C-alpha positions as MATLAB code, in Angstrom:
seq = 'MDMMKEPEAGWAIEGRDPRIAVIGAGMSGICAVIKLRKAGYRDITVYEKADKVGGTWRENTYPGLSCDVPSHWYSFSFEPNPNWSHRFSYGAEIQAYMEHVAEKYDVNRIVQFNNPVEELTYEGPHWRLKPKQGDEEIYDIVIAATGILHHPSIPDIPGLDCFEGNRFHSAQWDHSVDLTGKRVGIIGTGSTASQIIGAIAEKVGHLSVFQRTPQWMTPLAQKEYSKPFQALMRVFPFISRALYYYYYKTMERTFCEATVGNKKMQEAVSEACQKNLDENVPDPELRKKLTPDYQAACKRLILCSDFYPAMCRDNVDLVTEKIERIEPTGVQDKEGTLHELDILVLATGFKVGDFILPTKVFGENKVELKDFWDDAPRAHRAMSVPGFPNFWMLEGPTGPVGNLSLILITETQMDYLVQCLDEMKHQKLVAMAPKKEAYEGYNDAMSRAIGNTVWVTGGCDSWYIDKTGTPNLYPWAPRQFRQEMKRPDFSEYRLIKDIPQQARAEAAE';
ca = [
      42.521   18.368   51.018;
      39.272   16.542   51.792;
      36.768   18.729   49.975;
      33.907   17.417   52.138;
      35.436   19.403   55.012;
      34.417   22.910   54.175;
      37.149   25.537   54.121;
      36.420   28.459   56.401;
      36.756   31.012   53.604;
      36.066   31.187   49.901;
      38.479   30.159   47.180;
      39.513   33.705   46.301;
      40.397   34.533   49.914;
      42.386   31.322   50.289;
      44.213   31.985   47.043;
      43.354   28.620   45.516;
      41.677   27.622   42.278;
      37.902   27.395   42.580;
      36.334   23.964   42.354;
      33.845   24.300   39.501;
      31.023   21.890   38.658;
      29.588   22.014   35.147;
      26.263   20.218   34.722;
      25.818   18.924   31.204;
      28.263   17.932   28.458;
      26.375   19.266   25.478;
      27.426   22.237   23.404;
      27.321   24.658   26.365;
      29.161   22.331   28.730;
      31.943   21.727   26.223;
      32.257   25.469   25.629;
      32.333   26.174   29.386;
      35.262   23.833   29.987;
      37.306   25.211   27.113;
      36.682   28.860   28.021;
      37.392   28.265   31.720;
      40.669   26.507   31.010;
      41.744   29.236   28.632;
      41.175   31.750   31.448;
      43.282   29.681   33.878;
      40.507   27.888   35.782;
      41.315   24.204   35.679;
      39.724   22.459   38.694;
      36.598   21.460   36.792;
      34.294   18.438   36.931;
      31.498   17.850   34.414;
      28.423   15.786   35.255;
      26.577   14.268   32.300;
      23.382   12.190   32.473;
      24.165   10.222   29.284;
      27.075    8.107   28.094;
      28.659   10.646   25.741;
      28.823   14.344   24.946;
      26.575   16.147   22.479;
      23.411   17.242   24.278;
      20.469   17.737   21.930;
      22.494   16.417   18.973;
      23.123   13.219   20.893;
      19.486   12.913   21.989;
      17.865   13.584   18.615;
      18.547   11.124   15.803;
      15.245   11.178   13.913;
      15.111   10.991   10.071;
      15.724   14.319    8.342;
      17.315   15.977   11.386;
      19.234   19.098   10.403;
      20.130   22.485   11.859;
      18.340   25.636   10.704;
      21.425   27.763   11.367;
      24.176   27.753    8.694;
      26.972   25.324    9.536;
      29.823   27.801    9.482;
      27.991   29.993   11.995;
      26.841   27.045   14.085;
      30.457   26.391   15.043;
      32.702   27.426   17.901;
      34.556   30.601   16.953;
      37.781   29.032   18.220;
      37.279   25.794   16.272;
      36.084   26.463   12.708;
      35.275   23.370   10.693;
      36.347   23.427    7.026;
      34.826   19.974    6.511;
      31.119   20.795    6.810;
      29.445   18.892    3.980;
      26.356   21.135    3.685;
      25.367   24.744    4.219;
      22.892   23.497    6.850;
      24.389   20.493    8.600;
      22.600   17.265    9.373;
      22.380   16.047   12.950;
      24.905   13.225   12.794;
      27.559   15.578   11.408;
      26.972   18.131   14.172;
      27.204   15.378   16.786;
      30.498   14.249   15.231;
      31.742   17.856   15.418;
      30.831   18.097   19.110;
      32.639   14.833   19.816;
      35.654   16.062   17.851;
      35.847   19.323   19.827;
      35.460   17.496   23.154;
      38.237   15.087   22.202;
      40.603   17.728   20.817;
      40.291   19.945   23.878;
      40.493   17.017   26.338;
      37.017   17.568   27.771;
      36.014   13.911   28.054;
      38.660   13.218   30.675;
      36.860   15.318   33.295;
      33.299   14.201   32.494;
      31.464   11.827   34.807;
      29.226   10.109   32.278;
      25.940    8.420   33.214;
      25.884   10.481   36.385;
      23.134   13.117   36.549;
      23.040   15.624   39.387;
      20.081   15.036   41.696;
      20.439   17.880   44.180;
      22.344   21.115   44.748;
      22.326   22.903   48.101;
      23.961   26.238   48.842;
      25.920   26.189   52.091;
      27.548   29.606   51.909;
      29.884   30.136   50.303;
      29.927   26.640   48.777;
      27.566   24.310   46.957;
      26.949   20.735   48.076;
      26.344   18.591   44.996;
      24.628   15.227   45.193;
      25.103   13.094   42.063;
      23.177    9.927   41.282;
      26.348    7.900   41.638;
      29.205    8.422   44.058;
      29.670   10.653   47.076;
      28.444   14.182   47.581;
      30.989   16.844   46.634;
      31.600   20.458   47.621;
      32.081   23.071   44.878;
      32.752   26.779   44.894;
      31.002   27.493   41.591;
      28.191   25.662   39.784;
      27.481   26.195   36.078;
      24.254   24.709   34.723;
      24.813   23.905   31.046;
      21.702   21.762   30.755;
      20.048   23.340   27.708;
      16.299   23.277   27.048;
      15.734   20.622   24.363;
      16.260   17.445   26.337;
      13.131   16.712   28.418;
      10.563   15.259   25.946;
       7.042   16.610   26.306;
       4.575   13.738   26.162;
       1.020   14.885   25.364;
      -1.752   14.076   27.809;
      -3.996   12.205   25.392;
      -6.450    9.595   26.725;
      -5.454    6.066   25.806;
      -1.910    6.895   24.766;
      -0.450    3.951   26.679;
      -2.886    1.457   25.173;
      -1.640    1.816   21.587;
      -0.594   -1.651   20.424;
       1.814   -0.593   17.682;
       5.233    0.999   18.003;
       5.102    4.389   19.721;
       7.959    6.752   20.507;
       8.841   10.425   20.895;
      10.899   12.036   18.143;
      13.790   12.514   20.620;
      13.703    8.799   21.454;
      13.588    7.489   17.909;
      13.464    3.700   17.691;
      15.726    2.851   14.758;
      14.878   -0.840   15.077;
      11.421   -0.078   13.689;
      11.221   -0.294    9.899;
       8.833    2.296    8.468;
       8.789    0.825    4.972;
       5.232    0.301    3.760;
       3.762    0.939    7.232;
       0.844    3.090    8.324;
       2.512    5.857   10.277;
       0.950    8.662   12.283;
       2.813   11.723   13.490;
       1.423   14.164   16.032;
       2.735   17.668   15.454;
       3.746   19.917   12.555;
       6.543   21.967   14.118;
      10.193   22.084   13.122;
      10.922   18.484   14.121;
       7.775   17.065   12.552;
       8.292   18.924    9.283;
      11.774   17.438    8.930;
      10.555   13.929    9.735;
       7.583   14.157    7.367;
       9.776   15.303    4.493;
      12.210   12.453    5.135;
       9.800    9.525    5.517;
       6.773   10.326    3.315;
       8.130    8.519    0.281;
       9.090    5.444    2.323;
       5.955    4.743    4.345;
       2.796    3.086    3.066;
       0.553    5.813    4.435;
       1.236    8.849    6.618;
      -1.364   10.576    8.795;
      -0.243   14.001    9.991;
      -2.174   15.293   13.002;
      -2.006   19.075   12.969;
      -3.109   21.311   15.824;
      -1.711   24.554   14.419;
      -0.221   25.162   10.934;
       3.266   26.665   10.709;
       4.856   29.301    8.495;
       7.867   28.007    6.579;
      10.528   29.368    4.292;
      12.573   27.135    1.990;
      15.807   25.765    3.384;
      18.502   27.048    1.031;
      20.456   23.819    1.328;
      23.722   23.393   -0.533;
      26.250   20.600   -0.615;
      29.870   21.717   -0.404;
      32.176   20.090   -2.931;
      35.375   18.293   -1.960;
      37.531   20.929   -3.741;
      35.767   23.698   -1.785;
      36.364   21.887    1.501;
      40.029   21.407    0.570;
      40.281   25.116   -0.224;
      38.959   25.993    3.232;
      41.490   23.674    4.848;
      44.318   25.406    3.002;
      42.924   28.902    3.635;
      41.258   28.894    7.091;
      40.217   32.529    6.731;
      37.471   31.378    4.332;
      35.718   29.497    7.149;
      36.017   32.546    9.367;
      34.674   34.796    6.626;
      31.664   32.503    6.171;
      31.098   32.548    9.937;
      30.752   36.320    9.961;
      28.798   36.423    6.695;
      26.058   34.120    7.998;
      26.221   35.729   11.425;
      25.414   39.161    9.958;
      22.939   37.844    7.369;
      20.809   35.872    9.831;
      20.749   38.665   12.398;
      19.747   41.286    9.829;
      16.899   39.186    8.452;
      15.135   36.651   10.682;
      16.285   38.201   13.952;
      15.258   41.711   12.953;
      11.858   40.396   11.887;
      11.075   39.206   15.400;
      11.956   42.335   17.386;
       9.981   45.019   15.614;
      11.532   45.673   12.191;
       8.290   46.019   10.216;
       9.948   46.028    6.815;
      11.788   42.798    7.552;
       8.645   41.244    9.035;
       6.813   41.972    5.802;
       9.641   40.478    3.740;
       9.629   37.281    5.816;
       5.834   37.040    5.610;
       5.912   37.436    1.830;
       8.584   34.761    1.504;
       6.539   32.347    3.611;
       3.329   32.975    1.667;
       5.138   32.567   -1.642;
       6.632   29.287   -0.447;
       3.193   27.969    0.488;
       1.493   29.157   -2.712;
       4.130   27.721   -5.021;
       4.433   24.334   -3.337;
       0.832   23.474   -2.405;
      -1.330   23.714   -5.544;
      -4.456   22.168   -3.960;
      -6.462   25.146   -2.585;
      -8.197   23.082    0.110;
      -4.935   21.666    1.436;
      -3.288   25.066    1.172;
      -6.066   26.595    3.257;
      -5.537   23.979    5.993;
      -1.796   24.680    5.978;
      -2.220   28.463    6.164;
      -1.625   29.889    9.666;
      -3.869   32.636   11.039;
      -0.977   34.453   12.694;
       2.004   36.447   11.491;
       5.161   34.747   10.244;
       7.944   34.489   12.880;
       5.432   34.671   15.757;
       6.325   31.040   16.366;
       9.844   29.818   15.692;
      10.218   30.191   11.933;
      10.716   26.853   10.184;
      13.251   26.510    7.383;
      12.231   23.442    5.408;
      11.910   22.596    1.705;
      10.606   19.037    1.941;
       7.453   19.429    4.016;
       5.032   20.939    1.487;
       5.926   18.505   -1.322;
       5.497   15.639    1.136;
       2.079   16.872    2.224;
       0.964   16.868   -1.422;
       1.675   13.172   -1.885;
      -1.231   10.744   -2.405;
      -0.139    8.605    0.547;
      -0.173   11.525    3.015;
      -3.257   12.851    4.803;
      -3.496   16.016    6.877;
      -5.819   15.585    9.856;
      -6.966   18.893   11.338;
      -9.751   17.524   13.550;
      -8.791   17.421   17.211;
      -7.651   14.114   18.666;
     -10.284   12.523   20.899;
      -8.234    9.592   22.150;
      -5.722    6.918   21.216;
      -7.153    3.470   20.523;
      -5.128    0.225   20.467;
      -5.171    0.327   16.658;
      -4.843    4.034   15.956;
      -5.965    7.598   16.638;
      -9.609    8.599   16.908;
     -10.459   12.214   16.154;
     -13.311   14.366   17.478;
     -15.447   13.498   14.438;
     -15.286    9.825   15.387;
     -12.960    8.766   12.581;
     -10.392    6.123   13.538;
      -7.068    6.570   11.750;
      -5.574    3.091   11.861;
      -1.808    2.999   12.414;
       1.105    0.627   12.825;
       3.462    3.275   14.197;
       2.782    6.475   16.168;
       5.404    9.223   16.399;
       5.092   12.007   18.979;
       6.772   15.109   17.543;
       5.447   17.126   20.461;
       8.531   19.037   21.519;
      10.162   19.473   24.897;
       9.543   20.835   28.365;
      11.381   24.023   27.504;
      10.710   25.739   30.834;
      12.556   23.221   32.977;
      16.156   24.285   32.320;
      18.147   22.611   35.141;
      14.984   21.148   36.664;
      14.040   18.484   37.766;
      17.360   18.698   39.637;
      16.547   20.087   43.080;
      18.380   23.377   43.633;
      18.264   25.002   47.086;
      19.661   28.523   47.487;
      19.966   30.823   50.479;
      17.521   30.123   53.319;
      16.775   26.766   51.642;
      14.616   28.409   48.974;
      14.096   25.923   46.142;
      14.628   27.200   42.616;
      11.485   25.453   41.395;
       9.395   27.393   43.914;
      11.224   30.655   43.193;
      10.397   30.321   39.493;
       6.847   29.026   40.013;
       6.485   27.886   36.363;
       7.690   31.279   35.077;
      11.492   30.944   34.968;
      13.442   34.178   34.840;
      17.089   35.084   35.329;
      19.278   38.146   35.466;
      20.821   38.505   32.017;
      19.752   34.910   31.365;
      22.471   33.651   33.703;
      21.848   34.086   37.431;
      19.151   34.340   40.082;
      19.030   36.378   43.322;
      19.431   34.218   46.407;
      21.511   31.624   44.544;
      25.109   32.868   44.859;
      27.866   31.361   42.703;
      25.230   29.599   40.578;
      25.289   30.381   36.867;
      23.300   29.176   33.880;
      24.160   28.989   30.199;
      21.223   29.356   27.798;
      19.110   30.196   30.841;
      15.657   31.844   30.999;
      15.054   34.967   28.890;
      18.113   34.387   26.741;
      18.203   35.131   22.998;
      16.922   32.131   21.071;
      14.947   31.898   17.838;
      16.817   31.402   14.570;
      20.199   32.183   16.111;
      23.445   30.347   16.683;
      23.210   29.382   20.331;
      26.924   28.634   20.201;
      27.591   32.353   19.797;
      25.257   33.136   22.720;
      27.014   30.576   24.930;
      30.448   31.932   24.061;
      29.233   35.439   24.931;
      27.891   34.217   28.269;
      31.075   32.336   29.120;
      33.227   35.389   28.405;
      30.963   37.319   30.781;
      31.179   34.620   33.455;
      34.972   34.482   33.277;
      35.083   38.220   33.971;
      32.891   37.639   37.041;
      35.265   34.953   38.332;
      38.213   37.247   37.704;
      36.475   39.977   39.723;
      35.907   37.540   42.572;
      39.608   36.734   42.546;
      40.602   40.408   42.359;
      38.326   41.526   45.196;
      38.758   38.299   47.195;
      35.018   37.674   47.233;
      33.478   34.561   48.705;
      30.355   34.781   46.556;
      28.329   36.910   44.184;
      24.709   36.942   43.105;
      22.467   39.449   41.330;
      20.725   41.983   43.524;
      16.984   41.458   43.728;
      16.301   44.982   42.470;
      18.633   44.493   39.482;
      16.976   41.180   38.634;
      13.485   42.675   38.906;
      14.416   45.808   36.964;
      15.967   43.783   34.168;
      12.973   41.466   33.859;
      10.424   44.282   34.175;
      12.113   46.089   31.285;
      11.957   42.911   29.208;
       8.276   42.414   30.024;
       7.520   45.913   28.773;
       9.632   45.567   25.636;
       8.316   42.130   24.675;
       5.008   43.745   23.701;
       6.713   45.291   20.675;
       7.882   41.959   19.299;
       6.186   39.678   16.797;
       5.963   36.995   19.528;
       3.202   39.151   21.071;
       1.840   41.210   18.174;
       1.806   38.258   15.758;
      -1.308   36.661   17.258;
      -0.015   33.177   18.044;
       0.311   30.849   21.013;
       3.829   29.396   21.123;
       6.084   27.340   23.374;
       7.860   30.601   24.197;
       4.896   31.643   26.400;
       4.949   30.658   30.076;
       2.643   30.997   33.083;
       2.766   34.806   32.922;
       1.135   34.769   29.494;
       4.151   36.443   27.886;
       7.032   34.966   25.884;
      10.042   33.997   27.966;
      12.439   35.603   25.494;
      14.942   38.402   25.073;
      12.967   41.208   23.370;
      15.792   43.238   21.860;
      18.172   42.703   18.954;
      20.924   40.119   19.572;
      23.600   42.767   19.030;
      22.272   44.615   22.100;
      22.635   41.429   24.140;
      26.236   41.048   23.053;
      26.946   44.714   23.762;
      25.458   44.491   27.264;
      27.378   41.294   27.953;
      30.798   42.567   26.895;
      31.589   43.756   30.398;
      29.658   43.040   33.624;
      28.233   45.945   35.585;
      29.159   44.797   39.059;
      26.809   47.323   40.666;
      24.059   44.873   39.645;
      25.490   42.223   41.972;
      25.861   41.493   45.660;
      29.614   41.223   46.044;
      29.877   39.094   49.168;
      33.179   39.357   51.051;
      32.269   37.182   54.026;
      29.581   34.776   55.170;
      28.227   35.640   58.635;
      29.068   33.045   61.270;
      25.366   32.482   61.995;
      24.725   31.657   58.349;
      27.617   29.206   58.418;
      26.124   27.469   61.438;
      22.666   27.299   59.855;
      24.101   25.918   56.619;
      25.938   23.225   58.525;
      22.775   22.026   60.293;
];
């Protein structure tokens, strides 16, 4: 059948498999394909902007890159990995794991690499998808698995383009540039910067660290797994599964509880952070500069053991004066001091509020998703938006993040989505989308509850906060999210059994 000729009815009414487009071949996209196939949905096409799978682990290759979630928890529940070399895996090993899973489960075969999606238009009950390469296609279901850590945020600093040395963002690391003995500057002291600084301080000639806001950190309890231990896990797979659940429960009962109102756990985390700073930064002046004025866990808590020792080195300077401008030979601060550099690294994070944007997404009545969000992205249960039927997001707005395994969150969301597709098949629906009142009620409840979390009470300004002035985060314990997502409440959704003829005609215009 020529899919560019729209069927009159939806896939469930016609009794055929839905055509499903998955946008993104990172962790979420890989998970989506595997979960869909397991549930019997096999007409799937994946669109990926890059030349291989992996998402953020493909994009980021900077020195010191590691995950702050324990390896055995940061794994697909259906594909445990007995061969993790460390308790907290390094980036290259996670990327290799993603490639392994994609290969084992035959995901690569259905991925259109180097082919980003430029535009999506809802023409009820189908979606017209316009890729960068090739013809437009018609799909019944669209799943945005685009993640949030892939659009680099470049700071608006005067003179940035005039710097004569090597300059690059941490997510676009230039490995052809040798740092040995060079004067290196790094803008930022967040999770990425702290890993880079710890990894390169000993190698460079001089390192200037430009800090806007200090960060709370706890030590990374890193551990290398021995070959005999790895062999034991291969022989007894239940050990990997046991470690999965051990770290799952441990992380949720500590860091996660500290963010959503558990005062006792907040105090414990704060004490651990202060102790880490006191024990590893003996110079009182430097320690004062590295001491945040907000509560621990208000920003994303950093797990890192190398940063403080690196900052204490003689060849490392902490610059707390604001940056005035970038000169051809370095960075000039507000006090007029020029910090001369050979290399400038921008560890300035990502545009975390874009999600599927800048892809143009037009829903019912040609409403564009960008306008609907208006720089304050929200979703119903972090997955769907009213007025955009049959459009789903993984790791969408207001989803649980923080120091969690996003793999677990994605698996939870995919299990939920499969139940929605099954309901469409059972009821012979042409489309479904959250009701406006359900969407607004859900997000209003979150806005009220977020005031009880450390992201608001902790006194910081973080990348979690959007145009509304509140953190774009799930304000309750992760276990509540999983409980709510076990089974969809279909009363929250418009269950569309037919598209009016007038709407069909308008969509075809």
